[in-house]
C-alpha positions in Angstrom: 41.3 -32.5 7.1 39.7 -29.2 6.5 38.9 -30.1 2.9 37.4 -33.4 3.9 35.3 -31.6 6.6 34.0 -29.2 4.0 33.1 -32.1 1.6 31.3 -33.9 4.3 29.4 -30.8 5.3 28.4 -30.1 1.7 27.4 -33.8 1.3 25.2 -33.7 4.4 23.5 -30.5 3.2 23.0 -32.0 -0.2 21.5 -35.2 1.3 19.3 -33.1 3.6 18.0 -31.0 0.8 17.2 -34.2 -1.3 15.4 -35.7 1.7 13.4 -32.5 2.3 12.3 -32.3 -1.4 11.3 -36.0 -1.4 9.0 -35.3 1.6 7.5 -32.3 -0.1 6.9 -34.3 -3.3 5.2 -37.1 -1.4 3.0 -34.6 0.5 1.9 -33.1 -2.9 1.3 -36.5 -4.6 -0.6 -38.2 -1.9 -3.8 -36.1 -2.3 -3.8 -36.8 -6.0 -3.4 -40.5 -5.4 -6.2 -40.4 -2.9 -8.5 -38.7 -5.5 -7.7 -41.3 -8.1 -8.1 -44.2 -5.7 -11.4 -42.9 -4.3 -12.8 -42.3 -7.7 -12.6 -46.1 -8.3 -14.4 -47.0 -5.0 -17.9 -47.2 -3.8 -19.0 -44.0 -2.0 -19.4 -46.0 1.3 -15.7 -46.9 1.1 -14.5 -43.4 0.4 -13.7 -42.3 3.9 -12.6 -45.5 5.5 -9.5 -45.3 7.8 -6.7 -45.6 7.2 -7.1 -43.9 3.8 -6.1 -45.8 0.7 -3.7 -43.9 -1.7 -3.4 -46.8 -4.2 -6.3 -48.0 -6.3 -7.2 -51.6 -5.3 -9.7 -54.0 -7.0 -12.5 -54.3 -7.4 -12.5 -51.1 -9.5 -15.9 -49.3 -9.7 -15.6 -48.0 -13.3 -19.3 -47.2 -13.1 -18.4 -43.9 -11.4 -16.8 -42.7 -14.6 -19.8 -43.8 -16.6 -22.1 -41.9 -14.3 -20.1 -38.7 -14.8 -21.0 -38.8 -18.5 -24.5 -40.3 -18.3 -26.0 -38.5 -15.3 -24.6 -35.1 -16.3 -23.8 -33.4 -19.6 -20.1 -33.7 -18.7 -19.0 -34.0 -22.3 -20.8 -30.6 -22.9 -18.9 -29.1 -20.0 -15.6 -30.3 -21.5 -16.4 -29.1 -25.0 -17.4 -25.6 -23.6 -14.1 -25.4 -21.7 -12.1 -26.5 -24.8 -13.8 -23.9 -27.1 -13.6 -21.1 -24.6 -10.0 -21.8 -23.6 -8.8 -22.4 -27.1 -10.4 -19.3 -28.6 -9.4 -17.1 -25.7 -5.8 -18.3 -25.8 -5.5 -17.9 -29.6 -6.9 -14.4 -29.6 -4.9 -13.4 -26.5 -1.6 -14.7 -27.9 -2.2 -12.8 -31.2 -3.1 -9.5 -29.4 -0.3 -9.9 -26.8 2.3 -10.6 -29.5 1.2 -7.6 -31.5 1.3 -5.4 -28.4 4.7 -6.7 -27.4 6.0 -6.1 -30.9 4.9 -2.5 -30.8 6.3 -1.9 -27.3 9.7 -3.6 -28.1 10.4 -2.7 -31.7 8.7 0.6 -32.5 9.7 3.9 -31.0 6.8 6.2 -30.1 6.0 8.7 -27.4 4.5 7.2 -24.2 5.2 3.6 -24.9 6.9 3.1 -21.5 3.8 4.5 -19.8 1.6 2.2 -21.8 3.7 -0.7 -20.8 3.4 0.3 -17.1 -0.3 0.6 -17.4 -0.5 -2.9 -18.9 1.7 -4.3 -16.1 -0.6 -2.6 -13.5 -3.2 -5.1 -14.6 -1.2 -7.8 -12.8 -2.0 -6.1 -9.5 -5.7 -5.8 -10.0 -7.7 -8.8 -8.8 -10.5 -10.1 -11.0 -13.1 -9.4 -8.2 -12.4 -5.6 -8.6 -13.2 -5.5 -12.3 -16.0 -8.0 -12.4 -18.9 -5.5 -11.8 -18.0 -3.1 -14.7 -17.2 -6.1 -16.8 -20.6 -7.6 -16.1 -22.3 -4.3 -16.9 -20.4 -4.1 -20.2 -21.3 -7.6 -21.2 -25.0 -6.9 -20.2 -25.1 -3.9 -22.5 -23.6 -5.9 -25.3 -26.2 -8.7 -24.6 -23.4 -11.2 -24.1 -24.2 -12.5 -20.6 -24.8 -16.2 -20.6 -22.8 -16.8 -23.8 -19.5 -18.4 -24.4 -18.3 -15.1 -26.1 -18.5 -13.3 -22.8 -15.9 -15.6 -21.3 -13.7 -15.5 -24.4 -13.7 -11.6 -24.5 -13.2 -11.3 -20.7 -10.0 -13.4 -21.0 -8.7 -11.6 -24.0 -6.3 -9.4 -22.0 -3.3 -11.1 -20.4 -0.7 -8.6 -19.0 1.7 -11.4 -18.1 1.7 -12.5 -21.7 2.5 -9.1 -23.0 5.4 -8.8 -20.5 6.9 -12.2 -21.3 6.7 -11.7 -25.1 8.1 -8.1 -24.9 11.0 -9.2 -22.8 11.8 -12.0 -25.2 11.6 -9.7 -28.2 14.1 -7.4 -26.6 16.8 -10.1 -26.9 16.4 -10.2 -30.7 18.9 -7.9 -32.4 17.4 -4.9 -34.3 19.7 -5.9 -37.3 17.1 -8.5 -38.3 14.5 -5.9 -38.7 16.8 -3.5 -40.5 17.9 -6.2 -43.0 14.2 -7.0 -43.7 13.3 -3.3 -44.2 16.2 -3.0 -46.7 14.7 -5.9 -48.6 11.4 -4.1 -48.8 9.5 -5.9 -46.0 6.9 -4.1 -44.0 6.4 -4.1 -40.2 3.7 -6.9 -40.3 5.9 -9.0 -42.6 8.8 -8.6 -40.2 6.6 -9.5 -37.3 5.1 -12.6 -39.0 8.1 -14.0 -40.8 11.0 -13.0 -38.6 10.0 -12.1 -35.0 7.1 -14.6 -34.5 9.2 -17.7 -35.4 12.0 -16.6 -33.1 9.8 -16.1 -30.1 8.3 -19.6 -30.2 9.5 -20.6 -26.7 7.9 -17.5 -25.2 4.7 -18.0 -27.1 4.4 -21.6 -25.9 5.0 -20.4 -22.3 2.2 -17.8 -22.7 -0.1 -20.4 -24.3 0.3 -23.0 -21.6 0.1 -20.5 -18.7 -3.0 -18.8 -20.1 -4.7 -22.0 -21.1 -4.4 -23.3 -17.5 -5.8 -20.0 -16.1 -8.8 -20.0 -18.4 -9.4 -23.8 -18.0 -9.4 -23.6 -14.2 -11.4 -20.4 -14.0 -14.4 -20.8 -11.8 -15.2 -17.2 -10.8 -16.1 -15.6 -14.2 -18.2 -18.6 -15.4 -20.1 -18.4 -12.1 -20.9 -14.7 -12.8 -21.6 -14.8 -16.5 -23.1 -18.3 -17.1 -26.5 -19.6 -15.9 -27.5 -22.0 -18.7 -26.6 -25.6 -18.0 -25.5 -26.3 -21.6 -23.0 -23.4 -21.5 -21.2 -24.2 -18.3 -17.5 -24.7 -18.3 -15.8 -27.7 -16.6 -15.0 -26.0 -13.2 -18.6 -24.8 -12.9 -20.0 -28.1 -14.1 -17.9 -30.0 -11.5 -19.7 -28.0 -8.9 -23.1 -29.3 -10.1 -21.8 -32.9 -9.4 -22.0 -32.0 -5.7 -25.8 -32.2 -5.9 -28.4 -30.5 -3.8 -27.1 -29.8 -0.2 -23.9 -31.7 -1.1 -25.8 -35.0 -1.5 -23.9 -36.1 -4.6 -21.7 -39.2 -4.6 -18.1 -38.3 -3.6 -16.7 -41.1 -5.8 -18.5 -39.7 -8.9 -17.4 -36.2 -8.0 -13.8 -37.3 -7.8 -14.1 -39.2 -11.0 -15.1 -36.0 -12.7 -12.1 -34.3 -11.1 -9.8 -36.9 -12.5 -11.3 -36.5 -16.0 -11.0 -32.7 -15.7 -7.2 -32.7 -14.9 -6.3 -34.8 -17.9 -6.3 -32.0 -20.6 -4.3 -29.4 -18.5 -1.8 -32.2 -17.5 -1.2 -33.1 -21.1 -0.8 -29.4 -22.0 1.7 -28.9 -19.2 3.7 -32.0 -20.2 3.9 -30.7 -23.7 5.0 -27.3 -22.7 7.2 -28.2 -19.7 10.5 -27.7 -21.5 9.4 -24.2 -22.6 8.0 -23.4 -19.1 11.5 -23.9 -17.7 12.8 -21.7 -20.5 10.2 -19.1 -19.5 11.5 -18.8 -15.9 14.5 -16.7 -17.1 12.5 -14.5 -19.5 11.5 -12.1 -16.8 15.1 -11.3 -16.0 16.0 -10.3 -19.6 16.9 -6.7 -20.2 14.0 -4.2 -20.4 
């Protein structure tokens, strides 16, 4: 009887947890469905009650055409791809090299350096934006794509994740390579880098999403229309005094979430792997 009671109690808790999670998932999905459905409607039908969460014909595909014809939306997308791609590539290389030095090379003060890097996680972007803007102004990089690439070059979380993952690799791999005559860079490139692929993909996906969705830095650094990134370009769809078509705006939103969604789907398996990296010895 006691065993049956415990089983029934566990079953009820399990069922309750599933029911709760289903409610949470529905609450998260409904706004996305509303955005997609509204992007395929006339603006006059956007706020009709009750709201429609499922797209129903007739579909107004002209909203998506207007996104690309009335605005240089393709330019916004291209700018975001170039900036995010270059920033992520340079950041991963610099983070991996830094993590390699902090995890595989013994030198005085490396723990202090690591703590200083981690302290960057606690500093909001708003605190550093003024000195960063002054620096970019002196370098004559304001209103250029390079200002956004360089300002996203440092990613403390990437250094942390890669260092933690490298600490799990036995030092015997390095020692065997040194015996064979390999140098440090050869060990890093040919041995360490291939072995930390899951952590690298986690850093790539997470930093790509950060740069792709960044609105604050482009707002400060970019003024030219043809250099705007996608989040800043989406703001221009609003029009003067918010007079833009809500359906066209949401069509632009739908287009903007496609690339990060594809990146997330590709790296989802490694993101799950990355949830345990932070708990690895250090």
